[in-house]
Structures are given as C-alpha cells and as structure tokens.
C-alpha positions in Angstrom: 15.0 21.2 -11.1 14.3 19.4 -7.8 15.5 15.8 -7.5 12.7 13.5 -6.2 13.6 10.1 -4.4 12.3 7.2 -6.0 9.6 5.3 -4.0 8.6 1.7 -4.0 6.2 -0.7 -2.4 5.7 -4.4 -2.8 2.6 -6.2 -2.5 1.4 -9.8 -2.3 -2.0 -11.4 -2.3 -2.8 -14.8 -1.3 -6.5 -15.6 -2.3 -6.3 -18.5 0.1 -5.2 -16.5 3.3 -5.7 -12.7 2.6 -9.0 -10.7 2.3 -7.1 -8.0 0.8 -3.4 -7.3 -0.9 -0.9 -6.6 1.8 2.4 -4.4 1.9 5.5 -6.8 1.8 8.0 -4.2 1.6 8.2 -0.3 1.1 10.8 2.4 0.9 12.5 5.6 -0.3 15.8 6.4 -2.1 18.1 3.6 -1.8 15.6 1.2 -0.1 13.1 1.7 -3.1 16.1 1.0 -5.6 17.0 -2.0 -3.8 13.1 -3.4 -3.7 13.1 -2.6 -7.6 16.3 -4.5 -8.2 15.1 -7.6 -6.0 11.9 -7.5 -8.2 13.9 -7.5 -11.4 16.2 -10.1 -10.2 13.3 -12.5 -9.5 11.1 -11.5 -12.3 8.7 -9.9 -10.4 6.5 -7.4 -12.6 6.9 -3.8 -11.9 4.3 -1.2 -12.3 5.1 2.2 -12.2 2.4 4.5 -10.6 3.8 7.7 -8.6 0.6 8.5 -6.8 -0.4 5.0 -5.9 3.1 4.6 -4.8 2.9 7.5 -2.6 -0.5 6.3 -1.0 0.9 2.6 -0.5 4.2 4.3 0.9 2.1 5.2 4.0 1.4 1.8 5.0 3.3 -0.4 7.4 4.8 -3.6 6.3 2.1 -6.6 6.5 -0.7 -4.2 6.6 -3.7 -4.7 4.4 -4.3 -2.0 1.8 -7.5 -0.2 2.8 -10.8 -0.4 0.9 -10.3 3.1 -0.8 -7.3 1.7 -2.5 -8.7 -1.8 -3.9 -9.8 -0.3 -7.3 -6.6 0.9 -8.2 -4.7 -2.0 -6.7 -7.1 -4.4 -8.4 -6.1 -2.6 -11.9 -2.6 -3.2 -11.1 -3.1 -7.1 -10.4 -5.2 -7.4 -13.5 -2.5 -5.8 -15.5 -0.1 -8.2 -14.0 -2.3 -11.2 -14.7 -2.4 -10.0 -18.6 1.3 -10.2 -18.6 1.5 -13.3 -17.1 -0.9 -14.8 -19.5 1.0 -13.1 -22.6 4.2 -14.5 -21.1 2.9 -17.9 -20.7 1.3 -18.0 -24.0 4.6 -17.4 -25.8 6.3 -20.2 -24.0 4.0 -22.8 -25.4 
C-alpha cells in the first residue's frame, strides 16, 4: 500500500477587504501536519476534502482562489458558519 503525504491549505476571507478568499498557508507532509496542529490549537475549524486540498495546494500564499473554486469553497465556509452557530448557541 502506497502512503499518501498529507496536504493542508488554510484560507482566510475578510469580506470588508477581499473580493474572494485567499490562501494563508499551504503545504505537504510535515508542513501540512503543522498547519493542522496550529488550526487545532487556535480552534480553527478543519474540513477534510482531499480533492479541494489538492487544487488549493497549487496556489501561492496570499493568492485569491480562482472563480472555478468559488462553489466548493463557499460550501466549506457555509459548513464552518453552521458549526460556529451551533457552538455559539450551546454557549448561551
């Protein structure tokens, strides 16, 4: 069985400043593990999508995602928004 190196990409979207989400970190192997660990340490939601990670991994840091990926990334942000809502409603 062939071992696949882990891949990770971090995204950020500031609707006040950005026209599209942008890449804030990306990497494979140990770098990917570090990105995931930092996300966990800072309570940043993690979504696993191997295909999307592969596509986003081709982009450079601070590069905005291309229009072809808007739908997929919007679904990720929608999922994260729902998680945040659920988390906040259990706090109150």
